[in-house]
C-alpha positions as CSV (number, residue, x, y, z in Angstrom):
1,X,15.7,-14.6,-12.5
2,X,17.0,-17.5,-10.4
3,X,14.6,-19.8,-8.5
4,X,15.8,-18.6,-5.1
5,X,14.9,-15.1,-6.2
6,X,11.4,-16.1,-7.1
7,X,11.1,-17.8,-3.7
8,X,12.1,-14.7,-1.8
9,X,9.8,-12.5,-4.0
10,X,6.8,-14.8,-3.3
11,X,7.5,-15.0,0.5
12,X,7.9,-11.3,0.9
13,X,5.3,-10.3,-1.6
14,X,2.6,-11.8,0.7
15,X,3.0,-8.6,2.8
16,X,1.4,-6.6,0.0
17,X,-1.1,-9.4,-0.8
18,X,-2.5,-9.5,2.7
19,X,-2.6,-5.7,3.0
20,X,-4.6,-5.5,-0.2
21,X,-6.9,-8.4,0.9
22,X,-7.5,-6.6,4.2
23,X,-8.3,-3.2,2.7
24,X,-10.5,-4.7,0.0
25,X,-12.4,-7.0,2.4
26,X,-13.1,-4.1,4.7
27,X,-14.6,-2.1,1.9
28,X,-16.8,-5.1,0.9
29,X,-18.1,-5.8,4.3
30,X,-18.8,-2.2,5.4
31,X,-22.4,-2.2,4.0
32,X,-23.1,-5.5,5.8
33,X,-21.8,-4.0,9.1
34,X,-24.0,-0.9,8.6
35,X,-27.0,-3.1,8.4
36,X,-26.1,-5.7,11.1
37,X,-25.2,-3.1,13.8
38,X,-27.3,-0.2,12.6
39,X,-24.3,2.0,12.2
40,X,-24.4,5.8,11.7
41,X,-22.2,7.4,9.0
42,X,-19.9,8.7,11.8
43,X,-19.5,5.1,13.2
44,X,-18.7,3.8,9.7
45,X,-16.1,6.5,9.3
46,X,-14.4,5.4,12.5
47,X,-14.6,1.7,11.4
48,X,-12.9,2.6,8.1
49,X,-10.2,4.7,9.7
50,X,-9.3,2.4,12.7
51,X,-7.0,0.2,10.5
52,X,-5.2,3.2,9.1
53,X,-4.6,4.6,12.5
54,X,-3.1,1.3,13.6
55,X,-0.9,1.2,10.5
56,X,0.5,4.6,11.4
57,X,1.9,3.2,14.7
58,X,2.7,-0.2,13.1
59,X,5.0,1.3,10.4
60,X,6.8,3.6,12.9
61,X,7.3,1.0,15.6
62,X,8.1,-2.1,13.4
63,X,10.5,-0.2,11.2
64,X,12.6,0.7,14.3
65,X,12.3,-2.8,15.7
66,X,13.5,-4.3,12.4
67,X,16.7,-2.1,12.5
68,X,17.1,-2.9,16.2
69,X,16.5,-6.7,16.3
70,X,16.5,-7.9,12.7
71,X,14.0,-8.0,9.8
72,X,13.1,-11.7,9.8
73,X,11.7,-11.9,13.3
74,X,9.7,-8.7,13.0
75,X,8.2,-9.7,9.7
76,X,7.0,-13.0,11.2
77,X,5.5,-11.3,14.3
78,X,3.7,-8.7,12.2
79,X,2.0,-11.5,10.3
80,X,1.1,-13.3,13.6
81,X,-0.5,-10.1,14.9
82,X,-2.5,-9.6,11.7
83,X,-3.6,-13.3,11.7
84,X,-4.6,-13.1,15.3
85,X,-6.6,-9.9,14.7
86,X,-8.5,-11.5,11.8
87,X,-9.3,-14.5,14.0
88,X,-10.7,-12.2,16.7
89,X,-12.7,-10.3,14.1
90,X,-14.8,-13.4,13.4
91,X,-16.2,-13.3,17.0
92,X,-16.5,-9.5,17.4
93,X,-19.7,-8.9,19.3
94,X,-20.2,-5.3,18.6
95,X,-18.8,-2.3,16.7
96,X,-16.6,-1.2,19.6
97,X,-14.8,-4.5,19.7
98,X,-14.6,-4.5,15.9
99,X,-12.9,-1.1,15.9
100,X,-10.4,-2.1,18.6
101,X,-9.6,-5.3,16.8
102,X,-9.1,-3.4,13.5
103,X,-6.7,-1.0,15.2
104,X,-4.6,-4.0,16.5
105,X,-4.7,-5.6,13.0
106,X,-3.6,-2.3,11.5
107,X,-0.5,-2.3,13.7
108,X,0.5,-5.7,12.2
109,X,-0.3,-4.6,8.6
110,X,1.4,-1.2,9.0
111,X,4.5,-3.0,10.2
112,X,4.5,-5.5,7.4
113,X,5.1,-3.3,4.4
114,X,8.1,-1.2,5.4
115,X,9.9,-4.2,6.9
116,X,9.1,-6.4,3.8
117,X,10.5,-3.7,1.5
118,X,13.6,-3.5,3.7
119,X,14.2,-7.2,3.4
120,X,14.2,-7.0,-0.4
121,X,16.4,-3.8,-0.3
122,X,18.9,-5.6,1.9
123,X,19.2,-8.6,-0.4
124,X,19.5,-6.8,-3.7
125,X,21.0,-3.7,-5.1
126,X,21.0,-1.6,-8.2
127,X,18.4,-2.4,-10.9
128,X,17.5,-5.8,-9.5
129,X,16.6,-4.2,-6.2
130,X,14.3,-1.7,-7.8
131,X,12.6,-4.3,-10.0
132,X,12.1,-6.7,-7.1
133,X,10.5,-4.0,-5.0
134,X,8.1,-3.1,-7.8
135,X,7.3,-6.8,-8.4
136,X,6.7,-7.3,-4.7
137,X,4.2,-4.4,-4.7
138,X,2.4,-6.0,-7.6
139,X,1.1,-8.6,-5.2
140,X,-1.3,-5.9,-4.1
141,X,-3.3,-6.5,-7.2
142,X,-3.4,-10.2,-6.6
143,X,-4.6,-9.7,-3.0
144,X,-7.4,-7.4,-4.2
145,X,-8.4,-10.0,-6.8
146,X,-8.6,-12.7,-4.2
147,X,-10.7,-10.5,-1.9
148,X,-13.0,-9.7,-4.8
149,X,-13.6,-13.3,-5.5
150,X,-14.4,-14.0,-1.9
151,X,-16.6,-11.0,-1.6
152,X,-18.7,-11.6,-4.8
153,X,-18.9,-15.4,-4.8
154,X,-18.2,-16.7,-1.3
155,X,-19.4,-14.1,1.2
156,X,-23.1,-14.1,-0.1
157,X,-23.2,-17.8,0.7
158,X,-21.6,-18.0,4.1
159,X,-21.5,-14.4,5.5
160,X,-18.7,-12.0,6.4
161,X,-17.4,-13.7,9.5
162,X,-16.6,-17.1,7.9
163,X,-15.1,-15.2,4.9
164,X,-12.7,-13.3,7.2
165,X,-11.8,-16.7,8.8
166,X,-10.8,-17.9,5.4
167,X,-8.3,-15.0,5.1
168,X,-6.9,-15.8,8.5
169,X,-6.3,-19.4,7.6
170,X,-4.6,-18.2,4.4
171,X,-2.3,-16.0,6.5
172,X,-1.3,-19.0,8.6
173,X,-0.1,-20.7,5.4
174,X,2.0,-17.7,4.6
175,X,3.4,-17.8,8.1
176,X,4.9,-21.2,7.5
177,X,6.4,-19.9,4.3
178,X,8.1,-17.1,6.2
179,X,10.0,-19.5,8.3
180,X,12.1,-20.0,5.2
181,X,13.1,-16.4,4.9
182,X,16.9,-16.0,4.5
183,X,18.8,-14.9,7.5
184,X,19.3,-11.2,8.0
185,X,22.4,-9.7,6.4
186,X,25.1,-8.5,8.7
187,X,24.3,-4.9,9.5
188,X,26.8,-2.2,8.9
189,X,28.5,-0.9,12.0
190,X,26.7,2.2,13.2
191,X,25.3,3.6,16.4
192,X,22.2,2.0,17.8
193,X,19.3,2.8,15.4
194,X,16.9,5.5,16.7
195,X,14.1,7.7,15.4
196,X,16.5,10.6,15.7
197,X,18.9,9.0,13.2
198,X,16.6,9.6,10.2
199,X,16.2,13.3,11.1
200,X,19.9,13.9,11.4
201,X,21.2,16.6,8.9
202,X,22.5,13.9,6.6
203,X,19.1,12.3,6.1
204,X,16.6,15.0,7.2
205,X,15.8,16.2,3.7
206,X,15.1,12.8,2.2
207,X,13.1,11.8,5.2
208,X,10.9,14.9,4.9
209,X,10.5,14.8,1.2
210,X,9.8,11.1,1.0
211,X,7.3,11.3,3.9
212,X,5.4,14.1,2.1
213,X,5.4,12.1,-1.1
214,X,4.0,9.0,0.7
215,X,1.4,11.3,2.4
216,X,0.3,12.6,-1.0
217,X,0.3,9.2,-2.7
218,X,-1.7,7.5,0.1
219,X,-4.1,10.4,0.5
220,X,-5.0,10.5,-3.2
221,X,-5.2,6.7,-3.5
222,X,-7.4,6.1,-0.5
223,X,-9.5,9.2,-1.1
224,X,-10.2,8.3,-4.7
225,X,-10.5,4.6,-4.6
226,X,-12.6,4.3,-1.4
227,X,-15.0,7.2,-2.2
228,X,-15.3,7.4,-6.0
229,X,-17.5,4.3,-6.3
230,X,-20.1,5.7,-3.9
231,X,-20.2,9.0,-5.7
232,X,-20.5,7.4,-9.1
233,X,-23.4,5.2,-7.9
234,X,-25.2,8.3,-6.7
235,X,-24.8,9.6,-10.3
236,X,-26.5,6.5,-11.6
237,X,-23.5,4.5,-12.7
238,X,-24.3,1.2,-10.9
239,X,-21.7,-0.7,-13.0
240,X,-19.1,0.5,-10.4
241,X,-20.4,-2.1,-7.9
242,X,-20.2,-4.9,-10.4
243,X,-17.6,-7.7,-10.3
244,X,-16.6,-6.9,-13.9
245,X,-15.7,-3.3,-12.9
246,X,-13.7,-4.5,-9.9
247,X,-11.9,-7.1,-12.1
248,X,-11.0,-4.6,-14.8
249,X,-9.7,-2.0,-12.4
250,X,-7.6,-4.5,-10.5
251,X,-6.2,-6.2,-13.6
252,X,-5.2,-2.8,-15.0
253,X,-2.8,-2.5,-12.0
254,X,-0.6,-5.4,-13.1
255,X,0.7,-4.0,-16.4
256,X,1.3,-0.8,-14.6
257,X,3.5,-2.6,-12.1
258,X,5.2,-4.7,-14.8
259,X,6.0,-1.7,-17.0
260,X,7.5,0.1,-14.1
261,X,9.6,-2.9,-13.3
262,X,10.8,-3.0,-16.9
263,X,11.7,0.7,-16.9
264,X,13.9,0.2,-13.9
265,X,17.4,0.1,-15.3
266,X,16.3,1.9,-18.4
267,X,15.5,5.1,-16.6
268,X,16.2,6.5,-13.1
269,X,13.6,5.6,-10.5
270,X,12.9,9.3,-10.0
271,X,12.1,9.7,-13.8
272,X,9.8,6.6,-13.8
273,X,7.9,8.0,-10.8
274,X,7.5,11.4,-12.5
275,X,6.1,9.7,-15.5
276,X,3.6,7.7,-13.4
277,X,2.5,10.7,-11.4
278,X,1.9,12.7,-14.6
279,X,0.0,9.8,-15.9
280,X,-2.1,9.7,-12.7
281,X,-2.9,13.4,-13.1
282,X,-4.1,13.0,-16.7
283,X,-6.1,9.9,-15.7
284,X,-7.8,11.8,-12.9
285,X,-8.7,14.6,-15.3
286,X,-10.1,12.1,-17.7
287,X,-12.1,10.4,-14.9
288,X,-13.6,13.7,-13.9
289,X,-14.9,14.2,-17.4
290,X,-16.3,10.6,-17.8
291,X,-20.0,10.5,-18.5
292,X,-20.7,7.0,-19.7
293,X,-20.0,3.4,-18.6
294,X,-17.3,3.1,-21.3
295,X,-15.5,6.3,-20.4
296,X,-15.7,5.5,-16.7
297,X,-14.2,2.0,-17.3
298,X,-11.5,3.3,-19.6
299,X,-10.4,6.2,-17.4
300,X,-10.7,4.1,-14.3
301,X,-8.4,1.5,-15.7
302,X,-5.8,4.1,-16.7
303,X,-6.1,5.6,-13.2
304,X,-5.5,2.3,-11.7
305,X,-2.6,1.6,-14.0
306,X,-0.7,4.8,-13.2
307,X,-1.7,5.3,-9.6
308,X,-0.6,1.9,-8.4
309,X,2.5,2.0,-10.7
310,X,3.5,5.2,-8.9
311,X,3.0,3.5,-5.6
312,X,5.3,0.6,-6.6
313,X,7.9,3.0,-8.0
314,X,7.9,5.0,-4.7
315,X,8.5,1.8,-2.8
316,X,11.4,1.1,-5.1
317,X,12.8,4.6,-4.5
318,X,12.5,4.9,-0.8
319,X,14.8,2.3,0.8
320,X,17.8,3.3,-1.2
321,X,17.7,6.8,0.3
322,X,18.8,5.4,3.7
323,X,21.9,3.3,4.8
324,X,21.2,-0.3,5.8
325,X,21.5,0.4,9.5
326,X,18.5,2.8,9.6
327,X,16.8,1.7,6.4
328,X,13.7,0.1,8.0
329,X,13.4,3.1,10.4
330,X,13.5,5.5,7.4
331,X,11.0,3.4,5.4
332,X,8.7,3.0,8.4
333,X,8.8,6.7,9.3
334,X,8.0,7.8,5.7
335,X,5.1,5.3,5.4
336,X,3.8,6.1,8.9
337,X,3.4,9.7,7.8
338,X,1.9,8.5,4.6
339,X,-0.7,6.5,6.6
340,X,-1.8,9.8,8.1
341,X,-2.7,10.8,4.5
342,X,-4.5,7.5,4.0
343,X,-6.6,8.3,7.1
344,X,-7.3,11.9,6.0
345,X,-8.1,11.2,2.4
346,X,-11.5,9.5,2.8
347,X,-12.6,12.1,5.4
348,X,-11.5,14.9,3.2
349,X,-13.8,13.7,0.4
350,X,-16.7,13.5,2.8
351,X,-16.0,17.0,4.1
352,X,-15.8,18.4,0.5
353,X,-19.1,16.7,-0.3
354,X,-20.7,18.4,2.7
355,X,-19.5,21.7,1.3
356,X,-21.3,20.8,-1.9
357,X,-18.2,20.3,-4.0
358,X,-18.9,18.6,-7.3
359,X,-17.1,15.4,-8.4
360,X,-15.0,17.4,-10.8
361,X,-14.0,19.9,-8.1
362,X,-13.0,17.1,-5.7
363,X,-10.9,15.4,-8.3
364,X,-9.4,18.8,-9.0
365,X,-8.2,18.9,-5.3
366,X,-6.6,15.5,-5.8
367,X,-4.9,16.8,-9.0
368,X,-3.5,19.7,-6.9
369,X,-2.0,17.4,-4.3
370,X,-0.5,15.3,-7.1
371,X,1.1,18.3,-8.8
372,X,2.6,19.3,-5.4
373,X,4.0,15.8,-5.2
374,X,5.5,16.2,-8.7
375,X,7.3,19.4,-7.7
376,X,8.6,17.8,-4.5
377,X,9.9,14.8,-6.4
378,X,11.5,16.9,-9.1
379,X,13.2,19.4,-6.8
380,X,13.7,17.5,-3.5
381,X,14.8,13.9,-4.4
382,X,18.3,13.0,-5.6
383,X,18.2,9.5,-7.1
384,X,21.3,7.3,-7.3
385,X,22.8,6.4,-10.6
386,X,21.7,3.3,-12.6
387,X,23.6,0.1,-11.8
388,X,26.4,-0.6,-14.3
389,X,25.6,-3.3,-16.8
390,X,26.9,-6.7,-15.6
391,X,27.0,-5.7,-12.0
392,X,26.2,-8.4,-9.4
393,X,22.7,-7.5,-8.0
394,X,22.1,-10.3,-5.6
395,X,24.1,-11.1,-2.5
396,X,25.5,-14.6,-3.3
397,X,25.6,-15.5,0.4
398,X,21.8,-15.7,0.4
């Protein structure tokens, strides 16, 4: 890969890095907020969902704006909004202000990812496009690792507010990097982009199927990864809250991403995603049967490997289903609906626990959702053919 390709990957990959840092940091500071502001379980639920609600609007709005006014400017403004939100968070006086700020931050974060994916999809095609999208999504694991280091080693010394300030300063550095983003590619002549465009007969099926796939992938990911640690701790497996567990589960994501990137060009993206979704189902089943620290660590690592690999592959698959003129709108629409799943997932687990569902039964519900996703993917998505060998995969003008 040429040096300029690495530069674009690093600059755009920060979108996933900061998204992961934000999600991880929120999960780490929630217990501190509960103690500091004497929060009820309901208030904690609202705090945890405020960002996801903001991301629903952010993905929808910013995807359209990127098609209307260009990717580069929107990508810079979403990062500014996210950075501003984190700065405000350090002085939030109460939980109400915290929730409002988290909603605003969520708009910036939600707008980041579909636009970032569209930037890469615009500048590459064929196998290289798919691989770059998966590699960009692998920055999620790096962001989670950075947040884990801050949470376990820095936050106990200085508190959560200065720790959040550190992340805001890091974002400002990334903002300087984004000034060097390549100019937007000339857009194909087409009618002014609108939300209606992705629901026209020519694109309605892929918009609906991809939106449902994103809904299922996000619902299962956030439902499992945000709730399972608490459930397992109640069962006596305190290793879940250790740095070693967090490190292992996060590091397991990286080979999952890298294998998916390698398989691009060897297999169709649809086939790779089917493999990863099946792997996620088997891993969830193994996790539901785990009864020791070793089996929890092993099955948790495999779950992390396959679930995040599926996420990266879906990111590689989605942009190519839409023409360039409405690509960001299509990506934003699908991920916006997916964010509804991210909001529902954690609440669904809490609701099932209230109904006295066992851990095995709850994981069985997730398996059901994943199987529906597999059927949708197999029957509803038509993948494009592999790029011919030797084809030019990067636009030489950039």
